[in-house]
C-alpha positions in Angstrom: 0.0 0.0 0.0 2.8 2.4 0.9 4.5 1.6 -2.4 1.3 2.3 -4.3 0.9 5.7 -2.6 4.5 6.6 -3.5 3.9 5.6 -7.1 0.7 7.7 -7.3 2.5 10.6 -5.7 5.3 10.4 -8.3 2.8 10.2 -11.1 0.9 13.2 -9.8 4.1 15.2 -9.7 5.4 14.0 -13.1 6.0 16.3 -16.0 3.1 14.7 -17.8 0.7 15.4 -14.9 2.0 19.0 -14.5 1.4 19.6 -18.2 -2.2 18.2 -17.8 -2.8 20.5 -14.8 -1.6 23.5 -16.8 -3.7 22.6 -19.8 -6.8 22.1 -17.7 -6.3 25.3 -15.7 -5.6 27.3 -18.8 -8.6 25.9 -20.6 -10.9 26.5 -17.6 -9.7 30.1 -17.3 -10.1 30.7 -21.0 -13.6 29.2 -21.2 -14.8 31.1 -18.2 -13.3 34.4 -19.5 -14.9 33.9 -22.9 -18.2 33.0 -21.4 -18.4 36.0 -19.2 -17.2 38.3 -22.0 -19.7 36.9 -24.4 -22.5 37.2 -21.9 -21.6 40.9 -21.2 -21.2 41.5 -25.0 -24.7 40.1 -25.7 -26.2 42.2 -22.9 -24.7 45.4 -24.2 -25.6 44.7 -27.8 -29.3 44.1 -26.9 -29.7 47.6 -25.3 -29.5 51.0 -27.0 -27.1 53.2 -24.9 -29.5 56.1 -25.1 -32.3 54.0 -23.5 -29.9 53.2 -20.7 -29.0 56.8 -20.1 -32.4 58.5 -20.2 -33.4 59.4 -16.6 -36.7 58.0 -15.4 -39.4 60.6 -15.1 -40.9 60.2 -11.6 -43.1 62.4 -9.5 -44.5 65.8 -10.4 -42.6 68.2 -12.6 -40.9 71.1 -10.8 -43.0 74.3 -10.4 -40.2 76.7 -9.8 -37.1 77.8 -11.7 -34.9 76.6 -8.8 -36.7 73.3 -8.9 -36.0 72.8 -12.6 -32.3 73.7 -12.1 -32.2 71.1 -9.3 -33.9 68.5 -11.4 -31.5 69.1 -14.3 -28.5 68.6 -12.0 -29.9 65.4 -10.6 -30.7 64.1 -14.1 -27.2 65.0 -15.3 -25.6 63.1 -12.4 -27.8 60.1 -13.2 -26.7 60.1 -16.8 -23.0 60.3 -15.9 -23.5 57.4 -13.4 -25.1 55.2 -16.0 -22.4 56.1 -18.5 -19.8 55.0 -16.1 -21.7 51.7 -15.7 -21.6 51.2 -19.5 -17.8 52.0 -19.5 -17.3 49.5 -16.8 -19.2 46.8 -18.7 -17.3 47.5 -21.9 -14.0 47.5 -20.0 -14.8 44.2 -18.5 -15.5 42.8 -21.9 -12.0 44.0 -23.1 -10.4 42.5 -20.0 -12.0 39.1 -20.2 -12.3 38.8 -24.0 -9.0 40.2 -25.0 -6.7 40.7 -21.9 -7.0 37.2 -20.4 -6.6 35.3 -23.7 -3.6 37.6 -24.6 -1.8 36.7 -21.4 -2.5 33.0 -21.8 -1.3 33.0 -25.4 1.9 34.8 -24.4 2.6 32.1 -21.7 1.8 29.4 -24.2 4.2 30.9 -26.7 7.0 31.2 -24.1 6.5 27.7 -22.6 5.3 25.7 -25.6 8.5 23.7 -25.6 7.6 22.5 -22.1 4.0 21.7 -23.0 5.1 19.6 -26.1 8.8 18.8 -25.9 10.5 18.7 -29.3 7.7 20.6 -31.1 8.2 23.9 -32.8 5.6 26.7 -32.1 7.2 29.8 -33.7 9.9 30.6 -36.2 11.9 33.8 -36.8 12.0 35.9 -39.9 14.6 33.6 -41.5 12.4 30.6 -41.0 14.5 29.2 -38.2 12.8 27.5 -35.2 12.8 29.5 -32.0 12.4 27.2 -29.0 12.9 29.6 -26.2 11.3 33.0 -27.0 11.4 35.5 -24.2 8.4 37.4 -22.9 9.2 40.5 -24.9 9.3 38.6 -28.2 6.3 36.6 -27.3 4.3 39.7 -26.4 5.2 41.4 -29.7 4.3 38.2 -31.5 0.9 38.0 -29.9 0.3 41.7 -30.4 1.2 41.3 -34.0 -1.3 38.4 -34.3 -4.0 40.6 -32.8 -3.2 43.5 -35.1 -3.2 41.3 -38.2 -6.7 40.1 -37.3 -7.9 43.7 -36.4 -6.6 45.3 -39.6 -7.5 42.2 -41.7 -5.0 41.8 -44.6 -3.6 45.4 -44.4 -0.5 44.4 -42.5 0.2 41.3 -44.6 -0.5 43.0 -48.0 1.8 45.9 -47.3 4.3 43.6 -45.5 4.4 45.8 -42.4 6.9 44.3 -40.0 5.6 43.9 -36.4 7.3 40.8 -34.9 10.3 38.8 -35.9 8.4 35.7 -34.9 5.5 33.9 -36.7 3.7 30.7 -35.9 5.0 27.5 -37.4 2.2 26.5 -39.8 3.0 22.8 -39.5 2.2 22.9 -35.8 -1.6 22.6 -36.1 -2.3 22.9 -32.4 -0.5 26.1 -31.9 -1.6 27.6 -35.2 -5.2 26.8 -34.4 -4.8 28.5 -31.0 -3.5 31.6 -32.7 -6.3 31.6 -35.2 -9.0 31.2 -32.6 -7.4 34.0 -30.5 -7.3 36.4 -33.5 -11.0 35.7 -34.4 -12.5 35.8 -30.9 -10.3 38.6 -29.3 -10.8 40.9 -32.3 -14.6 40.5 -32.1 -14.4 42.1 -28.6 -11.6 44.5 -29.5 -13.6 46.0 -32.4 -16.8 46.1 -30.4 -15.6 47.9 -27.3 -14.3 51.3 -28.8 -17.3 51.5 -31.2 -19.7 50.9 -28.3 -18.0 53.4 -26.0 -18.1 56.0 -28.8 -21.8 55.3 -29.3 -22.5 55.5 -25.6 -20.5 58.8 -25.4 -22.6 60.3 -28.2 -25.8 59.1 -26.6 -24.7 60.7 -23.3 -24.2 64.1 -25.1 -27.6 63.9 -26.7 -29.3 63.0 -23.5 -27.5 65.8 -21.6 -28.6 68.3 -24.3 -32.2 67.0 -24.0 -32.0 67.5 -20.2 -30.8 71.1 -20.6 -33.4 71.9 -23.2 -36.2 70.4 -21.1 -35.0 72.4 -18.0 -34.8 75.6 -20.0 -38.3 75.0 -21.4 -39.6 74.3 -17.9 -38.0 77.5 -16.5 -39.5 79.5 -19.4 -43.0 78.1 -18.6 -42.6 78.9 -14.9 -41.5 82.5 -15.8 -44.4 82.9 -18.1 -46.9 81.7 -15.5 -45.4 84.1 -12.9 -45.6 87.0 -15.4 -49.3 86.3 -16.1 -50.1 85.9 -12.4 -48.5 89.3 -11.8 
């Protein structure tokens, strides 16, 4: 029994087991990150930013100029609060849908020789295998992969140099990981800035509507006061 326990312990601490743990942990983190990012992405896509920012009209309308000014300030504060909520949601999508996968792919690039001994993941600009890329080269390589997906074929057509490394096409596993990363991460990366710009424009429109409504309310109060006098 003691011998069996020792054997099990050795197997659990073997390189094969450690690789399995790393793969399972990375897969779980990636799946959870993509799931949360996709859920937030769907939630934001289904709602018009302007509808989120428009303050709820509750209670009676103000009957004094001071009351309209106070109402306008309160509504403006509400709009800014809801805008910050939208910014937080979009930032979380960027973090989970782009940031986490980027970090994981960088680590995979650096330590791929440990994951699959003897396999080639990346090659340099001369076509030579690079078995031990540093974090700097790996980060530039992953950033280049993201940029190539973001700008479609622009970088490749005009042969704009970004990284001295490229994925080794014969390595189907690593190349597939890069392809999936480019496709999914760019979906979120393109969505976030466009959504934030749309939300910012909607905020400005709603703020102008609040000011116009307050000025109209003040004018009506002034007219009523003038007629009463």
